[in-house]
Legacy VTK file of the C-alpha trace (Angstrom):
# vtk DataFile Version 3.0
C-alpha trace
ASCII
DATASET POLYDATA
POINTS 373 float
-29.381 53.937 5.046
-29.494 54.352 8.910
-27.240 56.001 11.463
-24.478 58.019 10.542
-22.381 57.429 7.560
-19.291 55.521 7.995
-15.666 57.031 8.051
-12.161 55.795 8.564
-9.015 57.454 9.929
-5.564 55.821 9.784
-2.888 56.972 11.950
0.529 55.636 11.582
3.228 56.581 14.231
6.461 55.578 15.345
4.848 53.032 17.708
2.230 51.475 15.250
-0.831 52.171 13.190
-4.353 53.345 14.698
-7.413 52.501 12.848
-10.073 54.783 13.970
-13.798 53.785 12.391
-16.581 56.115 12.885
-20.320 55.938 12.314
-22.252 52.990 11.563
-20.622 49.927 10.127
-23.198 47.469 9.219
-24.594 45.716 6.360
-26.502 48.930 5.110
-23.343 50.400 4.529
-20.825 47.687 3.094
-20.221 49.343 -0.187
-18.784 52.450 1.568
-16.998 50.384 4.346
-15.294 48.567 1.285
-14.337 51.684 -0.544
-13.055 53.229 2.833
-11.027 49.980 3.421
-9.612 49.468 -0.150
-8.207 52.976 -0.057
-6.577 52.611 3.341
-2.858 50.942 3.219
-2.292 49.372 6.606
1.105 48.417 7.368
1.340 44.669 8.060
4.969 44.825 9.774
4.342 47.254 12.729
1.730 46.927 15.673
-2.069 47.859 14.303
-4.703 49.051 16.773
-8.314 49.592 16.245
-10.042 52.268 18.241
-13.857 51.887 18.501
-14.455 55.215 20.807
-16.433 56.854 18.087
-18.004 53.645 16.667
-21.930 53.723 16.844
-22.991 50.361 15.334
-21.229 47.183 14.021
-22.642 43.952 12.747
-21.563 40.366 11.754
-21.225 41.765 7.910
-19.014 44.738 8.714
-16.632 42.475 10.960
-16.533 39.899 8.239
-15.406 42.789 5.813
-12.817 44.293 7.894
-11.303 40.753 8.775
-11.038 40.110 5.071
-9.747 43.098 4.132
-6.974 43.458 6.724
-5.969 39.774 6.230
-5.701 40.507 2.479
-3.173 43.257 3.087
-1.075 40.795 5.323
-2.249 41.864 8.706
-2.153 39.053 11.496
-5.942 39.356 12.695
-4.699 37.379 16.348
-1.927 40.328 16.725
-4.306 42.935 16.509
-5.129 45.113 19.352
-8.949 46.190 20.065
-9.673 49.282 21.886
-12.917 50.641 23.290
-15.264 47.872 21.997
-18.087 46.814 24.206
-18.498 43.074 25.268
-20.994 42.354 22.761
-19.051 43.713 20.304
-15.598 41.870 21.017
-17.732 38.485 21.170
-19.099 39.096 17.700
-15.700 39.887 16.428
-14.037 36.563 17.919
-16.963 34.782 16.800
-16.608 35.843 13.242
-13.092 35.470 13.205
-13.108 31.885 14.261
-15.790 30.950 11.799
-13.532 32.165 8.977
-10.780 30.310 10.052
-12.842 27.136 10.425
-14.806 27.516 7.144
-12.220 25.707 5.095
-12.091 22.474 7.378
-14.452 20.042 6.364
-17.033 18.964 9.113
-16.106 15.221 10.038
-18.811 12.818 10.492
-18.375 10.291 13.499
-18.270 6.856 12.303
-19.783 3.917 14.218
-17.940 0.660 14.203
-21.067 -1.773 13.249
-21.618 0.036 9.956
-17.633 0.157 9.288
-17.562 -3.511 9.905
-20.606 -4.166 7.869
-18.779 -2.394 4.997
-15.537 -4.014 5.277
-17.302 -7.581 5.622
-19.681 -6.807 2.537
-16.336 -5.768 0.406
-14.514 -8.982 1.541
-17.418 -11.157 0.475
-17.766 -9.506 -2.930
-14.052 -9.883 -3.562
-14.394 -13.504 -2.464
-17.171 -14.087 -4.990
-15.441 -12.528 -7.678
-12.400 -14.469 -6.867
-14.340 -17.677 -7.264
-16.329 -16.694 -10.696
-12.848 -15.770 -11.803
-11.505 -19.375 -10.563
-14.160 -20.852 -12.753
-13.481 -19.010 -15.899
-9.781 -20.415 -15.484
-11.058 -24.069 -14.981
-13.166 -23.678 -17.985
-10.282 -22.290 -20.136
-8.246 -25.289 -19.019
-10.703 -27.646 -20.202
-10.836 -26.015 -23.281
-7.263 -26.258 -23.647
-7.167 -29.896 -22.660
-9.621 -30.765 -25.467
-7.746 -28.728 -28.095
-4.349 -28.241 -26.956
-3.519 -25.812 -29.962
-5.607 -23.210 -28.234
-2.215 -22.848 -25.507
-0.276 -19.960 -26.766
3.112 -21.928 -26.838
5.318 -18.565 -27.357
3.744 -16.645 -24.547
4.041 -19.775 -22.325
7.551 -19.895 -22.877
8.344 -16.255 -22.608
6.531 -16.409 -19.058
8.318 -19.516 -18.323
11.762 -17.737 -18.784
10.761 -14.558 -16.931
9.284 -16.273 -14.087
11.733 -19.341 -13.958
15.100 -18.368 -15.521
15.270 -14.826 -14.804
14.169 -15.454 -11.001
16.792 -18.060 -10.688
19.830 -15.610 -9.627
17.635 -14.030 -6.695
16.137 -17.325 -5.473
19.585 -19.010 -5.137
21.161 -15.991 -3.355
18.406 -15.639 -0.637
18.004 -19.333 0.060
21.944 -19.439 0.203
21.740 -16.976 2.939
19.138 -18.299 4.570
21.144 -21.556 4.815
24.138 -19.714 5.843
22.288 -17.573 8.787
20.108 -20.450 9.911
23.167 -22.789 10.080
25.066 -20.005 11.939
22.407 -19.538 14.609
21.715 -23.354 15.022
25.510 -23.962 15.360
25.800 -21.611 18.250
23.221 -23.840 20.156
24.292 -27.363 19.208
28.012 -26.271 19.862
26.975 -25.891 23.563
25.713 -29.455 24.160
28.519 -30.836 21.908
26.031 -32.008 19.166
27.620 -30.559 16.205
26.542 -33.130 13.874
23.002 -32.278 14.270
23.183 -29.058 12.534
22.772 -30.897 9.210
19.678 -32.627 10.383
18.106 -29.231 11.479
19.025 -27.252 8.631
18.332 -29.932 6.051
14.819 -30.744 7.436
13.632 -27.259 8.089
15.209 -25.771 4.529
13.380 -28.642 2.425
9.967 -28.615 4.460
9.587 -24.835 5.169
12.233 -22.447 4.315
12.900 -22.958 0.504
9.112 -23.278 -0.561
8.019 -20.448 1.702
11.004 -17.904 0.719
10.664 -18.848 -3.227
6.770 -18.346 -2.950
7.290 -15.016 -1.046
10.139 -14.261 -3.548
7.845 -15.200 -6.741
4.610 -13.507 -5.090
6.855 -9.926 -5.195
8.241 -10.177 -8.262
6.235 -12.158 -10.789
2.798 -11.723 -9.039
3.064 -7.780 -9.050
4.336 -8.218 -12.768
1.359 -10.289 -13.829
-1.032 -7.565 -12.611
1.047 -4.481 -13.835
1.133 -6.172 -17.238
-2.466 -7.268 -17.496
-3.755 -3.831 -15.547
-1.857 -1.830 -18.485
-3.329 -3.956 -20.999
-6.830 -3.046 -19.486
-5.937 0.708 -19.396
-4.743 0.699 -23.076
-7.977 -1.270 -23.990
-5.869 -4.395 -25.481
-7.982 -6.868 -23.569
-11.215 -5.322 -25.572
-9.283 -5.617 -28.666
-8.452 -9.562 -27.816
-12.104 -10.047 -27.488
-12.830 -8.223 -30.338
-10.869 -10.397 -32.345
-12.971 -13.523 -30.775
-10.153 -14.626 -28.598
-10.289 -15.427 -24.799
-8.277 -13.206 -22.485
-8.311 -16.018 -20.197
-6.459 -18.281 -22.695
-4.384 -15.686 -24.182
-3.256 -13.872 -21.002
-3.831 -16.146 -17.806
-3.164 -19.802 -18.827
0.515 -19.291 -20.073
1.282 -17.358 -16.985
-0.528 -19.821 -14.855
1.273 -22.917 -16.390
4.713 -21.367 -16.413
4.338 -20.486 -12.834
3.130 -23.797 -11.816
6.013 -25.448 -13.813
8.564 -23.057 -12.633
7.872 -23.026 -8.723
8.801 -26.543 -7.734
12.125 -25.814 -9.861
13.233 -22.803 -7.977
12.262 -24.685 -4.977
14.506 -27.526 -5.530
17.359 -25.071 -6.325
16.309 -23.210 -3.243
17.007 -26.620 -1.214
20.284 -27.093 -2.536
21.512 -23.546 -2.073
20.153 -23.442 1.332
22.333 -26.774 2.181
25.354 -25.631 0.539
25.283 -22.149 2.542
24.690 -24.411 5.860
27.649 -26.643 4.744
29.915 -23.794 4.515
28.989 -22.528 7.796
29.284 -26.330 9.636
32.923 -26.218 7.847
33.981 -22.841 9.143
32.395 -22.784 12.415
32.094 -26.612 13.661
35.027 -28.117 11.776
32.469 -30.660 9.882
33.658 -31.475 6.659
31.571 -31.385 3.314
31.689 -35.048 3.096
30.235 -35.663 6.886
27.908 -32.995 6.496
26.086 -34.462 3.241
26.333 -37.858 4.508
24.455 -36.800 7.607
21.910 -35.062 5.198
21.166 -38.096 3.215
20.541 -40.358 6.205
18.470 -37.596 8.155
16.713 -36.019 5.353
14.101 -38.318 3.916
12.699 -38.241 0.294
8.835 -37.646 1.680
10.138 -34.628 3.190
11.628 -33.260 0.296
8.688 -34.267 -1.904
6.338 -32.588 0.749
8.143 -29.259 0.059
8.149 -29.720 -3.642
4.487 -30.301 -3.540
3.322 -27.229 -1.679
5.169 -25.005 -4.211
2.689 -25.337 -7.028
-0.250 -24.587 -4.804
1.557 -21.671 -3.998
2.175 -20.811 -7.567
-1.290 -21.251 -8.418
-2.724 -19.139 -5.566
-0.224 -16.282 -6.745
-1.589 -16.415 -10.222
-4.717 -16.496 -9.257
-4.588 -13.488 -7.572
-2.338 -11.563 -9.741
-4.407 -12.108 -12.719
-7.747 -11.488 -11.067
-6.362 -8.154 -9.815
-5.090 -7.385 -13.298
-8.367 -7.679 -14.818
-10.181 -5.941 -11.932
-7.861 -2.335 -12.617
-10.114 0.542 -13.564
-8.953 2.767 -16.659
-6.456 5.014 -15.090
-3.024 4.559 -14.006
-3.315 5.161 -10.115
-5.517 2.011 -10.278
-2.868 -0.100 -11.618
-0.434 0.714 -8.939
-3.164 0.004 -6.222
-4.060 -3.273 -7.368
-0.402 -4.206 -7.928
0.099 -3.504 -4.397
-2.944 -5.221 -3.143
-1.597 -8.285 -5.329
1.659 -8.271 -3.409
-0.059 -8.063 -0.258
-3.219 -10.550 -0.918
-0.538 -13.338 -2.317
1.883 -13.022 0.810
-1.290 -13.787 3.247
-2.376 -16.655 0.680
0.714 -18.421 0.975
1.260 -18.212 4.686
-2.404 -19.356 5.237
-1.583 -22.409 2.757
1.594 -23.178 4.416
-0.163 -23.030 7.961
-2.603 -25.560 6.448
-0.244 -28.099 5.266
1.506 -27.629 8.836
-1.814 -28.785 10.247
-2.639 -31.274 7.849
0.705 -33.119 8.033
2.116 -32.456 11.379
4.605 -35.559 10.780
5.928 -36.870 7.386
7.053 -40.493 6.999
LINES 1 374
373 0 1 2 3 4 5 6 7 8 9 10 11 12 13 14 15 16 17 18 19 20 21 22 23 24 25 26 27 28 29 30 31 32 33 34 35 36 37 38 39 40 41 42 43 44 45 46 47 48 49 50 51 52 53 54 55 56 57 58 59 60 61 62 63 64 65 66 67 68 69 70 71 72 73 74 75 76 77 78 79 80 81 82 83 84 85 86 87 88 89 90 91 92 93 94 95 96 97 98 99 100 101 102 103 104 105 106 107 108 109 110 111 112 113 114 115 116 117 118 119 120 121 122 123 124 125 126 127 128 129 130 131 132 133 134 135 136 137 138 139 140 141 142 143 144 145 146 147 148 149 150 151 152 153 154 155 156 157 158 159 160 161 162 163 164 165 166 167 168 169 170 171 172 173 174 175 176 177 178 179 180 181 182 183 184 185 186 187 188 189 190 191 192 193 194 195 196 197 198 199 200 201 202 203 204 205 206 207 208 209 210 211 212 213 214 215 216 217 218 219 220 221 222 223 224 225 226 227 228 229 230 231 232 233 234 235 236 237 238 239 240 241 242 243 244 245 246 247 248 249 250 251 252 253 254 255 256 257 258 259 260 261 262 263 264 265 266 267 268 269 270 271 272 273 274 275 276 277 278 279 280 281 282 283 284 285 286 287 288 289 290 291 292 293 294 295 296 297 298 299 300 301 302 303 304 305 306 307 308 309 310 311 312 313 314 315 316 317 318 319 320 321 322 323 324 325 326 327 328 329 330 331 332 333 334 335 336 337 338 339 340 341 342 343 344 345 346 347 348 349 350 351 352 353 354 355 356 357 358 359 360 361 362 363 364 365 366 367 368 369 370 371 372
């Protein structure tokens, strides 16, 4: 042991508490310093002062012990008053206190842009390759079903057709009806300025049949059925039901994917057609109430302005949207890891990817077929 033995006086007055350390407060005397601090009750609700006028030596180990002990008793270190410490001791005290405050914060590495973009690109390429591999498995399953139709699970197919098509009918009817109402109302404000009220039927019918009904129906199905596909298959992955299907010698693609794929491809054009009708019905109500156009006049104008090719074009896009949604949803379902959190992450990813895919496919159709008829 080097230097005088450490000691500590604690004087509590009406104005505050004064701690007066004496002797050598260094690493050689840590055990005695710890006993002194442990047996001293320092009040934390009044001003605390440390008087170093009789302190002979102080190192970082002693400072660390003092800081930790006082903080454990509820003393706020930043509110302490330090008296008669020399410059070297003050610098040491502040340095140790700052390091103790920052030691719980992890050091953040600075990321450069190029490696970040490289990792993202590699992940996208891997996801794209996985998607194509999954698409190949689906094509193989379809070929097997064409050769042997009895492999198709009719009960699962009809169940999915009911869930995807019939149960989605009310929300599709409501949304397309409201879209028709809103679009006709906004368009009616403009055509009325030019006295071209009757042309509201042209604009609404073509827009609804070509773009609004197919796109809105696909978005609703992506958020409703696409997310459900991923969650259902992902839950089966977590509970190892897919492994059980494979153990029985069955193909998970034929059992789980093909019934959902066929159901959504059949249901989507039917829902789109219903959306076309409801959108025009909503527009006719606004035209009658706002522009004094009778229902007979409105639908006669629709019959002359809306060509069959435009309706077929809108309906033809729907199976493509449906196939993209089913492919993305089922693939993400099989990609789920064996935990519940992964199910939620991939379900969210399905909705985002499906919406992006629908918008991109719709843009490609618009570029490839700028004019119809």
